[in-house]
C-alpha positions, 0 to 999 in steps of 0.5 A, spaced: 564 563 444 570 566 447 574 560 445 573 559 438 572 566 436 565 565 433 560 570 434 553 568 432 549 575 431 542 571 432 544 569 439 547 576 441 543 580 446 544 587 448 549 591 452 546 594 458 545 601 458 549 603 464 555 599 461 554 603 455 554 609 459 560 607 462 563 606 455 561 613 453 564 616 459 571 612 458 571 614 451 571 622 453 576 621 459 581 617 455 579 621 448 578 614 445 572 616 440 572 609 437 571 605 443 564 601 443 561 597 448 559 591 444 560 585 449 561 584 457 563 579 462 561 578 469 566 574 473 564 572 480 569 570 485 567 568 492 571 571 498 577 567 500 576 562 495 575 565 488 581 565 483 582 566 476 589 563 473 594 567 469 591 568 462 591 573 456 585 576 453 585 575 446 578 573 443 576 579 440 577 581 433 580 588 435 585 591 440 580 596 443 581 597 451 578 592 456 574 596 461 574 592 468 569 595 474 570 591 481 565 591 486 565 588 493 571 585 496 578 586 495 582 582 489 589 581 488 590 583 481 597 581 477 599 584 471 605 581 467 610 584 463 611 579 458 612 571 459 610 567 465 617 567 468 617 574 468 616 578 474 609 582 475 606 588 478 601 586 484 596 591 486 589 590 490 583 592 486 577 595 491 570 596 490 569 601 485 575 601 482 576 602 474 581 598 471 583 599 463 587 595 459 590 598 453 596 599 449 601 594 450 598 592 457 592 590 453 595 583 451 599 582 458 598 576 462 594 577 468 590 573 474 586 574 480 590 569 485 586 571 491 580 575 493 580 577 500 575 576 505 572 582 509 577 580 515 583 580 511 581 587 508 580 589 515 587 587 517 590 591 511 585 597 512 581 598 519 577 603 516 575 598 510 568 598 508 564 598 502 560 604 502 553 602 500 547 604 503 542 598 501 544 593 507 542 586 503 547 588 497 552 591 502 552 584 506 552 580 499 558 584 497 562 583 503 562 576 501 564 576 494 568 580 488 564 581 482 568 584 476 564 586 470 568 588 464 566 591 457 569 589 451 569 591 444 569 585 439 570 588 432 
């Protein structure tokens, strides 16, 4: 339960192997040998209407990095500098992007105010494409954004 910070060890599942492997690669790249994949969250955003409001991630017992993988449509990502009234950094997270919140940025306010539709992404970049050969998967990801993040809880 992310809100209450109560974790029942009897109800936990295991982190999928592919996410454990990704965590190991990130350990090596960031030279952070202590980062462990203990939990993951999968967020689904329909293109054109999917959002998540401004928030901070503070439900874990530690301040280990949060690793985020973007799949599908482009998402506008806002990363705050401090208070809600402060200006923020705006960026577009694209299919395949890996974003790591660590250090001071780990507790920053952040949001996804908009997920771009395929036509909106093509307006920004006429060569925009999701490079996936499986046509069914490509058609699915052309209409949504999926964000998978990996967290260390303890």
